[in-house]
N, CA, C and O of each residue as an XYZ file, in Angstrom:
288
protein
N     -11.641    -28.065     -7.188
C     -12.720    -27.239     -6.683
C     -14.041    -27.824     -7.175
O     -14.178    -28.164     -8.350
N     -14.976    -27.934     -6.302
C     -16.262    -28.513     -6.681
C     -17.152    -27.470     -7.348
O     -16.984    -26.274     -7.112
N     -18.081    -27.904     -8.166
C     -18.963    -26.957     -8.869
C     -19.772    -26.103     -7.898
O     -20.011    -26.485     -6.752
N     -20.181    -24.949     -8.383
C     -20.912    -23.998     -7.543
C     -22.223    -24.607     -7.046
O     -22.612    -24.365     -5.904
N     -22.900    -25.377     -7.862
C     -24.195    -25.934     -7.466
C     -24.076    -27.010     -6.393
O     -25.063    -27.325     -5.730
N     -22.879    -27.582     -6.208
C     -22.688    -28.654     -5.225
C     -22.248    -28.132     -3.856
O     -22.153    -28.912     -2.908
N     -21.981    -26.839     -3.733
C     -21.516    -26.296     -2.460
C     -22.606    -26.371     -1.412
O     -23.785    -26.165     -1.699
N     -22.193    -26.670     -0.194
C     -23.146    -26.775      0.900
C     -23.560    -25.395      1.404
O     -24.735    -25.152      1.677
N     -22.585    -24.495      1.525
C     -22.844    -23.130      1.983
C     -22.354    -22.155      0.929
O     -21.388    -22.423      0.215
N     -23.033    -21.023      0.841
C     -22.624    -19.982     -0.094
C     -21.463    -19.174      0.477
O     -21.095    -19.321      1.642
N     -20.894    -18.317     -0.371
C     -19.764    -17.493      0.057
C     -20.162    -16.523      1.156
O     -19.398    -16.289      2.092
N     -21.357    -15.960      1.045
C     -21.805    -15.014      2.074
C     -22.006    -15.709      3.413
O     -21.686    -15.147      4.460
N     -22.530    -16.920      3.384
C     -22.760    -17.658      4.621
C     -21.434    -18.006      5.299
O     -21.302    -17.890      6.518
N     -20.462    -18.429      4.504
C     -19.144    -18.751      5.058
C     -18.496    -17.493      5.630
O     -17.888    -17.538      6.699
N     -18.624    -16.372      4.923
C     -18.072    -15.108      5.416
C     -18.749    -14.701      6.724
O     -18.093    -14.199      7.637
N     -20.063    -14.918      6.812
C     -20.784    -14.602      8.044
C     -20.311    -15.484      9.199
O     -20.137    -14.997     10.316
N     -20.102    -16.770      8.941
C     -19.595    -17.661      9.986
C     -18.221    -17.217     10.485
O     -17.975    -17.213     11.691
N     -17.321    -16.843      9.567
C     -15.996    -16.367      9.961
C     -16.100    -15.087     10.787
O     -15.404    -14.929     11.790
N     -16.975    -14.175     10.359
C     -17.145    -12.922     11.085
C     -17.684    -13.176     12.495
O     -17.241    -12.547     13.456
N     -18.637    -14.096     12.611
C     -19.198    -14.428     13.918
C     -18.147    -15.078     14.805
O     -18.082    -14.795     16.002
N     -17.321    -15.951     14.226
C     -16.263    -16.614     14.998
C     -15.237    -15.607     15.508
O     -14.826    -15.671     16.667
N     -14.826    -14.690     14.660
C     -13.856    -13.669     15.066
C     -14.455    -12.767     16.137
O     -13.770    -12.413     17.097
N     -15.722    -12.389     15.988
C     -16.374    -11.553     16.994
C     -16.463    -12.278     18.335
O     -16.276    -11.664     19.385
N     -16.744    -13.569     18.303
C     -16.803    -14.353     19.532
C     -15.438    -14.425     20.210
O     -15.341    -14.275     21.428
N     -14.395    -14.652     19.438
C     -13.043    -14.734     20.007
C     -12.628    -13.394     20.605
O     -12.072    -13.352     21.703
N     -12.892    -12.305     19.897
C     -12.538    -10.978     20.412
C     -13.317    -10.678     21.686
O     -12.761    -10.144     22.646
N     -14.593    -11.019     21.697
C     -15.412    -10.796     22.898
C     -14.887    -11.589     24.080
O     -14.799    -11.069     25.192
N     -14.537    -12.852     23.843
C     -14.000    -13.673     24.936
C     -12.667    -13.133     25.443
O     -12.414    -13.145     26.648
N     -11.819    -12.664     24.542
C     -10.534    -12.099     24.972
C     -10.736    -10.832     25.792
O      -9.996    -10.593     26.747
N     -11.723    -10.018     25.439
C     -11.995     -8.808     26.213
C     -12.590     -9.165     27.569
O     -12.208     -8.584     28.585
N     -13.525    -10.118     27.594
C     -14.174    -10.497     28.849
C     -13.161    -11.075     29.832
O     -13.192    -10.765     31.023
N     -12.263    -11.917     29.324
C     -11.274    -12.544     30.208
C      -9.995    -11.724     30.338
O      -8.991    -12.215     30.854
N     -10.030    -10.480     29.874
C      -8.959     -9.498     30.039
C      -7.620     -9.985     29.491
O      -6.574     -9.823     30.119
N      -7.680    -10.578     28.316
C      -6.466    -11.021     27.636
C      -6.132    -10.033     26.515
O      -6.053    -10.392     25.340
N      -5.942     -8.793     26.919
C      -5.737     -7.721     25.957
C      -4.410     -7.882     25.227
O      -4.299     -7.487     24.066
N      -3.407     -8.448     25.876
C      -2.117     -8.626     25.204
C      -2.247     -9.581     24.016
O      -1.636     -9.358     22.971
N      -3.035    -10.636     24.173
C      -3.267    -11.563     23.059
C      -4.049    -10.857     21.959
O      -3.795    -11.070     20.774
N      -4.990    -10.026     22.351
C      -5.775     -9.270     21.374
C      -4.885     -8.316     20.579
O      -5.075     -8.163     19.372
N      -3.915     -7.670     21.237
C      -2.972     -6.792     20.546
C      -2.147     -7.573     19.530
O      -1.943     -7.109     18.409
N      -1.677     -8.746     19.911
C      -0.869     -9.564     19.006
C      -1.704    -10.006     17.801
O      -1.235     -9.933     16.665
N      -2.932    -10.462     18.039
C      -3.802    -10.879     16.942
C      -4.134     -9.718     16.010
O      -4.177     -9.889     14.792
N      -4.368     -8.545     16.581
C      -4.664     -7.367     15.756
C      -3.450     -6.984     14.906
O      -3.598     -6.626     13.737
N      -2.264     -7.059     15.485
C      -1.049     -6.732     14.754
C      -0.811     -7.719     13.619
O      -0.488     -7.317     12.501
N      -0.970     -9.004     13.900
C      -0.763    -10.021     12.867
C      -1.795     -9.906     11.748
O      -1.462    -10.087     10.576
N      -3.039     -9.609     12.099
C      -4.057     -9.473     11.060
C      -3.808     -8.231     10.199
O      -4.067     -8.251      8.996
N      -3.312     -7.166     10.802
C      -2.993     -5.972     10.034
C      -1.819     -6.223      9.089
O      -1.835     -5.769      7.945
N      -0.810     -6.938      9.562
C       0.326     -7.295      8.707
C      -0.145     -8.167      7.544
O       0.290     -7.973      6.408
N      -1.039     -9.136      7.824
C      -1.577     -9.999      6.765
C      -2.325     -9.170      5.721
O      -2.168     -9.391      4.520
N      -3.124     -8.230      6.173
C      -3.872     -7.375      5.254
C      -2.937     -6.531      4.393
O      -3.138     -6.419      3.184
N      -1.920     -5.939      5.008
C      -0.984     -5.103      4.256
C      -0.182     -5.916      3.247
O       0.073     -5.441      2.140
N       0.221     -7.137      3.610
C       0.934     -7.997      2.670
C       0.037     -8.433      1.515
O       0.491     -8.524      0.374
N      -1.216     -8.697      1.806
C      -2.159     -9.073      0.750
C      -2.326     -7.938     -0.243
O      -2.332     -8.168     -1.453
N      -2.460     -6.728      0.248
C      -2.614     -5.575     -0.635
C      -1.315     -5.294     -1.385
O      -1.345     -4.919     -2.557
N      -0.179     -5.473     -0.720
C       1.107     -5.183     -1.347
C       1.397     -6.130     -2.505
O       1.950     -5.703     -3.519
N       1.040     -7.394     -2.381
C       1.348     -8.369     -3.412
C       0.212     -8.590     -4.401
O       0.344     -9.410     -5.310
N      -0.887     -7.888     -4.247
C      -2.009     -8.016     -5.186
C      -1.623     -7.362     -6.510
O      -1.082     -6.257     -6.536
N      -1.907     -8.051     -7.592
C      -1.600     -7.520     -8.918
C      -2.823     -6.786     -9.442
O      -3.573     -7.315    -10.263
N      -3.018     -5.574     -8.967
C      -4.204     -4.799     -9.322
C      -4.042     -4.057    -10.637
O      -5.008     -3.512    -11.171
N      -2.839     -4.035    -11.153
C      -2.592     -3.305    -12.391
C      -3.279     -3.971    -13.580
O      -3.695     -3.287    -14.514
N      -3.403     -5.306    -13.554
C      -3.925     -6.026    -14.710
C      -5.360     -6.487    -14.520
O      -5.822     -7.361    -15.254
N      -6.082     -5.920    -13.550
C      -7.466     -6.318    -13.318
C      -8.381     -5.170    -13.706
O      -8.194     -4.036    -13.265
N      -9.368     -5.472    -14.533
C     -10.336     -4.460    -14.949
C     -11.385     -4.250    -13.861
O     -11.431     -5.006    -12.891
N     -12.208     -3.251    -14.011
C     -13.231     -2.931    -13.013
C     -14.255     -4.046    -12.861
O     -14.821     -4.222    -11.783
N     -14.501     -4.804    -13.935
C     -15.490     -5.882    -13.848
C     -14.893     -7.202    -13.373
O     -15.600     -8.208    -13.323
N     -13.610     -7.220    -13.024
C     -12.982     -8.418    -12.488
C     -12.244     -9.267    -13.498
O     -11.584    -10.236    -13.123
N     -12.341     -8.924    -14.779
C     -11.611     -9.678    -15.790
C     -10.151     -9.262    -15.810
O      -9.806     -8.148    -15.416
N      -9.298    -10.164    -16.271
C      -7.863     -9.912    -16.285
C      -7.468     -9.343    -17.641
O      -7.818     -9.893    -18.685
N      -6.738     -8.242    -17.613
C      -6.272     -7.589    -18.819
C      -4.933     -8.205    -19.229
O      -4.014     -8.296    -18.414
N      -4.824     -8.625    -20.487
C      -3.589     -9.197    -21.003
C      -2.830     -8.127    -21.777
O      -3.395     -7.478    -22.657
N      -1.552     -7.939    -21.454
C      -0.708     -7.011    -22.207
C      -0.229     -7.700    -23.480
O       0.241     -8.836    -23.438
N      -0.349     -7.021    -24.592
C       0.166     -7.542    -25.863
C       1.467     -6.821    -26.187
O       1.465     -5.604    -26.373
N       2.596     -7.561    -26.260
C       3.881     -6.905    -26.531
C       4.021     -6.407    -27.953
O       5.053     -5.838    -28.309
């Protein structure tokens, strides 16, 4: 991973580009009446989100983002 100061785009900018790309794809699918593809993409994205939340180890993360270590 390259240092933060060497990055070309920030995290917010990359997130904005992804959001714009997804909005463009959804708009094109609606305009060209490809609703079945839109249903499949929505289903797959929902499954991805649920799996991400299911496998996230939120028990050991503090509110400030640091990882809590259990001492046996």
